[in-house]
C-alpha positions in Angstrom: -18.7 -18.7 16.5 -17.5 -20.2 13.2 -16.0 -23.0 15.0 -19.1 -23.7 16.9 -21.2 -23.6 13.8 -19.1 -26.3 12.1 -19.7 -28.5 15.2 -23.5 -28.4 14.8 -25.5 -31.0 13.1 -26.6 -30.3 9.6 -30.2 -29.6 10.5 -29.1 -26.6 12.7 -26.1 -25.6 10.7 -27.7 -25.1 7.3 -30.0 -22.1 8.4 -27.0 -20.3 9.9 -24.9 -20.8 6.9 -27.5 -19.5 4.6 -28.1 -16.5 6.9 -24.3 -15.6 6.9 -24.0 -16.1 3.2 -27.0 -13.9 2.5 -25.7 -11.3 5.0 -22.3 -11.4 3.1 -24.0 -10.7 -0.3 -26.0 -7.8 1.3 -22.8 -6.3 2.6 -21.2 -6.6 -0.8 -24.2 -4.9 -2.4 -24.1 -2.1 0.2 -20.4 -1.7 -0.5 -21.0 -1.4 -4.3 -23.6 1.2 -3.8 -21.3 3.3 -1.5 -18.4 3.0 -4.1 -20.7 4.3 -6.9 -21.6 7.3 -4.7 -18.1 8.0 -3.6 -17.2 10.4 -6.4 -20.2 12.6 -5.4 -19.0 12.5 -1.8 -15.4 13.4 -2.8 -16.8 16.3 -4.9 -18.7 17.6 -1.9 -15.6 17.4 0.4 -13.6 19.3 -2.2 -16.2 22.0 -2.6 -16.4 22.4 1.2 -12.6 22.5 1.4 -12.3 25.1 -1.3 -15.0 27.2 0.5 -13.1 27.0 3.8 -9.6 27.5 2.5 -9.8 29.0 -1.0 -8.0 27.8 -4.1 -4.7 27.8 -2.2 -5.7 24.3 -1.3 -4.9 23.1 -4.8 -1.4 24.5 -4.7 -0.9 22.6 -1.3 -2.2 19.4 -2.9 0.1 19.9 -5.8 3.1 20.2 -3.6 1.9 17.2 -1.6 1.7 15.1 -4.8 5.2 16.2 -5.9 6.6 15.4 -2.4 5.2 11.9 -2.4 6.4 11.3 -6.0 9.9 12.5 -5.2 10.0 10.4 -2.0 8.8 7.2 -3.8 11.2 7.8 -6.7 14.2 8.2 -4.3 13.2 5.0 -2.6 12.7 2.8 -5.7 15.6 4.2 -7.8 18.2 4.8 -5.0 17.6 3.1 -1.8 16.3 -0.3 -2.9 18.9 -0.7 -5.7 21.6 0.2 -3.2 20.4 -2.4 -0.7 20.0 -4.9 -3.5 23.6 -4.3 -4.7 25.1 -4.4 -1.2 23.7 -7.8 -0.4 23.8 -9.5 -3.9 26.7 -7.8 -5.7 24.5 -7.9 -8.9 23.7 -4.9 -11.0 20.2 -3.7 -10.1 19.4 -3.1 -13.7 19.1 -6.8 -14.1 16.4 -6.9 -11.4 14.5 -4.0 -12.9 14.4 -5.8 -16.2 13.3 -9.1 -14.6 10.5 -7.4 -12.7 9.2 -5.1 -15.5 6.0 -7.0 -16.1 5.2 -7.2 -12.4 5.8 -3.5 -11.9 3.6 -2.7 -14.8 0.8 -4.9 -13.3 1.2 -3.2 -10.0 1.1 0.3 -11.6 -2.1 -0.6 -13.4 -4.0 -2.4 -10.7 -2.8 -0.5 -7.5 -3.1 -3.8 -5.7 -0.2 -5.9 -4.4 -2.5 -8.8 -4.0 -3.8 -8.7 -7.5 -0.2 -8.5 -8.8 1.1 -11.3 -6.6 0.8 -14.1 -9.3 2.7 -12.0 -11.8 5.3 -11.1 -9.1 5.8 -14.8 -8.3 6.2 -15.7 -11.9 8.8 -13.0 -12.5 10.8 -13.9 -9.4 10.8 -17.6 -10.1 11.3 -17.6 -14.0 13.3 -14.3 -14.6 15.1 -13.7 -11.3 15.6 -17.5 -10.8 14.7 -17.8 -7.2 13.5 -21.2 -6.0 9.7 -21.8 -5.4 10.6 -22.7 -1.8 11.7 -19.1 -1.1 9.4 -17.3 -3.5 6.2 -19.0 -2.2 7.1 -18.0 1.4 8.6 -14.5 1.1 6.3 -12.9 -1.6 2.9 -13.6 -0.1 4.3 -12.5 3.3 5.8 -9.4 1.8 2.5 -8.5 0.0 0.8 -8.5 3.3 3.3 -6.8 5.7 6.1 -5.3 3.6 4.7 -2.0 2.2 7.5 0.6 1.9 5.6 2.9 -0.4 2.5 2.9 1.9 4.6 3.7 5.0 6.3 6.6 3.2 3.0 7.8 2.0 1.3 7.8 5.4 4.3 9.7 7.0 4.1 12.4 4.3 0.3 12.5 4.4 0.2 12.9 8.1 2.7 15.8 8.0 0.8 17.4 5.1 -2.5 17.3 7.1 -0.7 18.8 10.2 0.7 21.6 8.1 -2.7 22.3 6.5 -4.1 22.6 10.0 -1.4 25.0 11.0 0.1 22.6 13.6 3.7 22.4 14.4 4.6 18.8 15.3 7.4 18.3 17.9 10.2 15.8 17.2 8.5 13.3 19.6 5.3 13.5 17.6 7.2 13.1 14.3 8.9 10.0 15.6 5.5 8.7 16.7 4.2 9.4 13.1 7.1 7.3 11.7 6.5 4.4 14.0 2.8 4.4 13.7 2.9 4.7 9.9 5.3 1.7 9.8 2.9 -0.4 12.0 -0.2 0.8 10.0 1.4 -0.2 6.7 2.1 -3.7 8.1 -1.6 -3.9 8.8 -2.8 -2.4 5.5 -4.6 -4.6 3.1 -3.2 -5.3 -0.3 -5.9 -3.5 -2.2 -6.2 -0.1 -3.8 -6.1 3.0 -1.6 -5.7 1.0 1.6 -3.0 3.4 2.8 -5.4 6.3 2.7 -7.8 4.5 5.1 -5.0 3.5 7.4 -3.8 7.2 7.6 -6.5 7.8 10.3 -4.6 5.4 12.6 -1.4 7.6 12.2 -3.5 10.8 12.8 -5.1 9.3 15.9 -1.6 8.7 17.3 -0.9 12.4 17.4 -4.3 13.5 18.4 -5.6 14.7 15.0 -8.1 11.8 14.3 -11.1 13.7 15.7 -10.2 17.2 14.2 -13.3 18.4 12.3 -11.3 19.4 9.2 -9.4 16.1 8.8 -12.2 14.3 6.9 -12.4 17.2 4.4 -8.6 17.2 3.8 -8.5 13.4 3.4 -11.4 13.6 1.0 -9.4 16.1 -1.1 -6.4 13.8 -1.0 -8.6 10.9 -2.2 -9.4 12.9 -5.3 -5.7 12.8 -6.4 -4.8 9.5 -4.7 -5.1 7.2 -7.8 -1.8 8.0 -9.5 0.0 8.1 -6.1 -1.6 4.8 -5.2 -0.3 3.3 -8.5 3.2 4.5 -7.9 3.4 3.4 -4.2 2.0 -0.1 -5.1 4.8 -0.5 -7.7 7.3 0.4 -5.0 5.7 -2.1 -2.6 5.9 -4.9 -5.2 9.5 -4.1 -6.3 10.5 -4.0 -2.6 9.1 -7.5 -2.0 11.0 -8.8 -5.0 14.2 -7.2 -3.8 13.8 -8.8 -0.5 13.2 -12.2 -2.1 16.3 -12.0 -4.3 18.4 -11.1 -1.4 17.1 -14.0 0.7 17.6 -16.4 -2.3 21.2 -15.2 -2.6 21.8 -15.6 1.1 20.5 -19.2 0.9 23.1 -20.1 -1.6 21.1 -19.7 -4.8 23.8 -18.3 -7.0 22.2 -19.0 -10.4 20.0 -15.9 -10.3 19.1 -14.0 -13.5 19.8 -16.9 -15.9 18.7 -14.9 -19.0 21.0 -11.9 -18.4 23.9 -13.2 -16.4 25.4 -15.7 -18.8 
């Protein structure tokens, strides 16, 4: 339709362009109204959840937050530095120092997309990777490489299944892992996108239509902000690690010029 509109003469094209532009602004206004009302909706979902399950739900949510935090910490402080060292033979501390401002930006904005300019600046000027590699790998990574989101969706799906008292088989758990990976690839680089994509993971194991799922996800939304900040930081750091590894493999040996002198 867009292609066809561009092929029209200006007399017929202008009314359609004005219509779609006005429709876009109307949708943005509707979205803003929904966002303003969202806290009231979340409060209602939590109230209903407490009514149905009692205050034990808060204990479960607390354990859920701790589990996510431990998983993300293990990934960013153990797994990613280990991968980085194996492929570059450089002390990961240098990379942490180089990416400090990008990680702080990711933590504060909860958006890989909003952090991308800072990430690119850090990787080019502090890590020392070329613009040729940085401009290709980082935008791609911000779109499809979301380690933290994938980990979060796996743990979130298992948490919801446990709350519902369902025992997932090994096959269903493998399905969760695969679907979470694919869903994280398709997640937008915006705040709380992972929480929206979790419904895809739940649908893969037949929980998407369960009447209690929306209530549980609403309760998860109430505590999602700090977890979202942490997993965005993991996503951004993972992208930068991948960029540094690729730069090293392409023969760029003058990395970390400020620290490796």
